[in-house]
C-alpha positions, 0 to 999 in steps of 0.5 A: 409463607415458609417458616423454615427454609433450607438451601443446599444443606449438606453435612459431611463427617471425616472418617478416621484415618486407618494409618498415618499416611492414609488419605483423608476420607469423608462420609456424607450424612446429608447431601445438598438438600433444599427444604421448605416448611410452611408455617402452620403445616405438618411435615413428616420425614420418613426413611430407613435408619441412616437415611439422614433424617435426624441429621437434617433435623439437627441442622434445621435446629442449629444443633449441628454445623452444616458443611455447606448450605444455609438454614433460615427460620422466620427469615433469619439465618441460623448460625450453628457456630454462634454462642448458646445465648445468641441462639436464644431467638431460635430456641424460643421459636422451636421445641424438641421431643426426643425418642426416649422419654426416660433418657431425655429427663433428668432423674434428679429434677421434678417434673415441674423443674424439668418443664420450667427449665426452658422458661428459665434458660431463655429468660422468659418473664411471667409466672413460671409456676402458673405456666407449668401448671397450665401446660401440665393440664394441656398434656393431660396431667394434673398440676400436682404431679409436678412434684414427682420425679421421672421414675414415678411416672409411666412411659406415656406420662414421661413423654407427656412431660417431655412434650410439656417441656417442649411447648412450655415456652410457646414455640412456633415449631415443634420437632419430634424425632421418633417421639412415639417409637419407644412407647407401647401401642396403646400409649402411642395412640394416646400421645398421637391423639394429644398431638392431634389436639395440640395441632387443632388448638394451637398454631404449631408447625410440626416437623416429625421424624418417624418410622411409623407410617400410621403416625405420619398419615394421621399427623402430617400434611406433607411427607418427605422421603429420604434415602442415603442422605438425600430426599428422593420423594416429597409431596402431600401425604395422600400422594406419597403414601397412596401413590408413591412415584419412586421404587424406594418409596414403594419398597419402604411403605411395603416393609413398614407395618402400619400401627392402627390408631384407636378409633379407626 
């Protein structure tokens, strides 16, 4: 069963006019795209910078308005023009981890406040303090660390906090937009192992944007390859990474270094 369905999804942006009488022009960030994300699966989206990966993810999450097409999550249409409150149902279903763990955390808030924020914003009942402690332990941190501020943590610990915030409300879908690229190799391997463990112990569906083929290979069942705003190849991870059908995919794989994973 598809948890996320995108049909004819497209995003265009208006280019600035060069003069008063110049004809209006548009730039296509995402061409008409169909995508299905099956519940419980792990989908990796790869491609060079500017290929449309992040645009696709923003549209899937209702963070941007498509020029054309529709997105349905669990059978319900995502209306990106709706108010923030009316999209609470979607925010409860999804969690997002950004690339830079320091920039994505409010330096004025403690780790516990940062992690608790989705519970408060989405009006989720229950013992928030206990849930924060539980999820801190789940990502490999001590509950007592919740009283610290972001600058008191290492880069890897900050990304663990960002991950805790993304899963504290028990979403069905976890989306990572280059969540490991800002970390050094050792820390990257640790966070990768944490993501693998989370997938093993929960029913999370994962959508991962990454330049790191090693990460995609270890985490994802399915791979989508994007170029110039279009999906040019898709299939199982083994088929796409080991037996690519498109010249662009072969070139992309040849150009991206593989980061070895600890234990391999």
